[in-house]
N, C-alpha and C positions, 0 to 999 in steps of 0.2 A: 222758310219754316212753315209747316202746315198745321202743327198743333203745339200746345204748351202744357205745362204742368198746372194742375188746379187742385184745391182741396174742396171736396164735396161733403155737404151734409146730406146723407143718403135718403132720409125720410124724416117726417115729423117725430121729434124726440129720439132721432136715430144717432148713428155714429158718424164721425168724420173719416173719410177715406181719400187717399191720394189717387188722382186720376188724370185724365187729359181733357183739355177743352180746345175748341178751334181757335185759330188766330182771327182776330176781329179786324174789320176794315172800317176805318173812320169815314163817316159821311160828312156832309157840309157842316162847317162849324165845329167839327170834332177833331180830336187828336188820339192817336194810339200811344200809350205810355208803357214803357218797359219798367215794371215795378221793382224798385230796389229795396224799399222798406214799406211795411204796412203796420199801422198802429192797431193794437187790439183794444176792444171796447166792451163794456158790460153787455151791450146789446147782442154781441156775438154769442156769448154763452147763454143769455136769456132766451134767444131764439131757439137754441137747441133744447134747453131745459123746459121751457114753458110752451113750446110749439106756437109762438106768436109771430105775427107780421108776415110770415111766408106761407104760401099755399102750394107753390109749384116746386116739386122735388124731382131729382136731386138738385140741391141748391148750392151756389157759391156765395159765401158771406164775405164780410170785410168792408170797412167803410173808409179808412184813412189810407191814402195813397201818396207815395212820394217816389219819383223816378225820373226817367229821361224820355224826351219826346222821340218816338220811333218813326212815326209817320204822320203826315198832316192831311186832313180832309180838305175838301174844296173850300176856298175862301178864307182859310186860316192865315192870318198875317202876324199875329202877336208872337208866335213862336217859330223856331226852326228846329230841324232834327238835331238831337243832342242836347237841347236845353234841359236844364234841371227844373222840374216843376212839381207842385203839389196840388192835389184836388181831393174833393170828397166823393166817395162812391155813392151808389144809389141802391138801397136795399130792394131786392126783388128784381132788379135788372142785372142779370148775371154777366153781361158784357161790361158792366160798370162797377164791379166789385173788386175787392182787394186781395182775396185769398187765392191768387193766381199770379202768373208771371207777367202777363200783359192785360191791360184793360183800356177801355175807351173813356175819355173825359171830354167835357165841353170846353171850348176855348174861353168862354166868358166867365166860367166858374172854376178856373184854374189860375195859378200864379207862379211866377218864377221864384225859385229858391235863391235867396241872396247868397253872395260869397260869405264864407265863414259859418254857414249853417249846414249841417250834415243832412243826408237823407233821413237818418234816424230821427233827428230833431224835427225835421219838417213833417214827418209822419205822425207826430204827436198833436198836430195843430188842427186839421180840418173839422172833424166832427164836434169837438168841444167848442171851437170858435163859432161854427155855424149854429149850434144849438143856442149858445148865449146870444148871438147876434139876432136871430129871428125872434127869440122870446122878448128881447129888450127893445128892438128897434123897428120891427115891421110896421108898415103904415096902416095895417088893419084891413086892407082891401082883400076880401076873400081869404083871410087868414085862417089856417087850421089851428084849432085850440084857442089861441088868443095871443095878445101882445101887450107889453107895457106901453107901447106907442111913443117911445122916446125918439128924439132926433138922432140919427146915426152918429156915433162918436167919431168915425173916420172922415166924415164930411165936414167942411170948413165951418158950417153953421152949427154943428153939433159939438165941436171941441170946447170943453169947458163950460158948456151951456148951463149945467146944473150945479155950478159952483155953490158950495155952502149948504146943499141939501143932503141930508143923511140918507144912507142906504144900507141894507143888510144883505149879505150873501151867506146863507146857511150851508155849511159843509164846503168850505172854500178850497180844500187841498186837492180835489179831483180835477180832471181835465176840464170839465165844464165850469166848475167853480173858479179855477184859475183864469179861464178866459173871461168869465163875467167880471172878476175883480179888475182885470186889466182894462176892459172896455169901459167899465164904470169910472175908473180913475181917469181915463181919457175924456169921459163926459163931464168930469169936474166934481163928482159927488164927494162930499166930505162932511162929517166923518164917514169912512167906508169900513163898516164893521163886518167881521166874518167869524165863523166858528170853525174850529179844526182841532186836531191833536196839537198840543202846545209845542211838541217837537218840531212842528212845521211853521211855527209862528214867525220866526225871523225871515224865512223865505217868502211867506205870504206878504209880509210888510214890504219886502223888496219889490213885489209885484204891484203894490199899491194899497194894501189894506192899512188903515190907520190903527185899528184895534183888532186883536185876535183873542177870542174867548174860547175857553175849553169846551169842546163839543160834548164832553161827558157830563157836564153840569146838568142838573135837572132843569126842565123847561122853565119852571117858576123862577129859578135863579138867573137863567139866561135872560128871561124877560126883564127882570129888575135891572140887570147890568146894562142891557141895551138901552133901556129907558133912561138910565143915568147918563149915558154917553150921547144919545140923540136928543138934543134939546128941542129940535123942530119936529113937526109931524112926519112920520115915515109913510111915504106914498109909494115906495117901490121896495119890494122884497123879492129876492131871488133864492129859491130853494133848490140847491144842487144835490140834495139827498132825496127829497121827495117822500120820506117816511111819514106815517101819520103824525108822529110827535113833532117833526119839524114843520110840516104843513100847518098844523094847528097853532104852533108857536108863531110862525110867520103871519098867519091870518090875524092872530091876536094883536100882533105888533102894528098891523096896518092902520093908518088913519082913515077917516072918512074920505072916500074918493080914491083910495089907494088900490094898487094891483100887485098880486103875487104870482110869479111864474114858478112852476114846480116841474121837476124832471120825471115825475111819475103821475099816474092818473089821480084825480081829485080824491083826497082822503081827509078833507076838512069836515069836522063834526057838523052835520046838517043843522043842529040847534044853534050854531054860531053864525050861520049864513045871514047876511043882511044885504039889501039891494045896493048899497053904496060902497061895497068892498068887493073887488073881483079877484078870482083865482082861476088859473088855467094850467093845463098840461101842455108843456112846450113841444113843438114839432120842428125838427131841424133841417129838413131836406131843402136845400137851396136850388135844386134842379127842378122842383115842381113849378109849374107856370105861375102860381100865385106868390112864389118866393123868389123867382128868378131875378127880378129887378133888384131886390136887396142883395142877393148873392153876387150878381155882377158888380154892383157898387162896392161890396166888401172885397171881393177878389181883385178888383181893379186897383185897390189901394194896399193890398196885403203885403206885397213885396217891400214897399216903402215903410210900412209899419214895422216889419221885421228888421229892416235895415237900421231904422232909428232906435230900435229897442222899445218902442211903444208896446209891442207885443213880443213876448218871449215864449219859446217852446217849453214843454214839460221836461223834467228830468227823465232820462231814458234808461231802461233795462232791456238788453237784447235777449230775445228768446232764441237759443241756438237750434239748428236742425232744419232750417228751411221751412217749407209749408207744413211738413209733418210735425215740426216743433211747435206749431200753433196749438196742437191738441193739448199737451200738458200745460202750455202757457195759459190757455183759457181756464183750466182747472185752478191754476195759481191765482188768476185774476178773480175767479168766482169766490175763492176763499179769502180774498181781500189783500190789496196792496195799498201802500200809503205814499202819496205825493210822487208817484212815479208812473210812467207809461211803458207798458210792455210792447216791444217792437220786434217783428220777424222779418226775415230776408228771403223772399220767394225765390230769388235766383240761385240760392244754395241747393234747391231741389234739382236733382239731375235724373 
């Protein structure tokens, strides 16, 4: 096969159009993946709407990849052809993105999909998990944005390390929030407080939340309720919404010496800022040199974490129509979905 189907964003603020892309050749330490399922993310529609992150057009977007190993690059020993794997794509590197039928991945930041987990379920995992992991557990060396600097939950010395310490995850029902809840549970945090629509409360408790508060409550009420639950100082807040109201609430909740991670650029009122409370905009790409050590550590344990149920995939809703079906699905995502990940099937495009 000399080429493949791909969905292109034609220009900044432009339209998506189905076209063809070349077949890629894996280099040393790389694998070629036949993409069976790709998860859709808010970043995908945000790039089109706001013209952010991408300068080279036409562009192939998409970050969450699940499929089978098609070809091995030199030196790859962890996988064989036909293995089911998942990996995170790289924005701006079009041979490593998900809105196409084949893409390249790195051996050390990919993981086998365990038996019993579908391609669709696997495609809900990479970006949300990597975003939470880098924000919470990076060692801080050359980190982009910032880090909470915790010991990684998947490493032996990190499991249960923070037992008895309270933590807050604002907006826990999205992919990033769900990943954060599960990792923080693995770290031992308790109470683990989150905000969400109350219709999602039982599910989030299954993931590890001890308390679920109605995200629609005014910030003042949420502040009071969280203070009642958390008897010890809050030194870690994870804002998976990133709106001005959630960032300001999270910052108010932080104790002296605490750190807040947020999924959007800083929106904390400058008048509130003090030297002994940190807040930062999280950056998820584990293929960057400064994040690669953490990414390799995480993906090295990911299959086991999924097998044991320590990490669970999101609920799935399949977007029909192959690559072209991504176009209306992104509109649906832009308008808002609750506690579900939209997933497309690139191989349905012929």
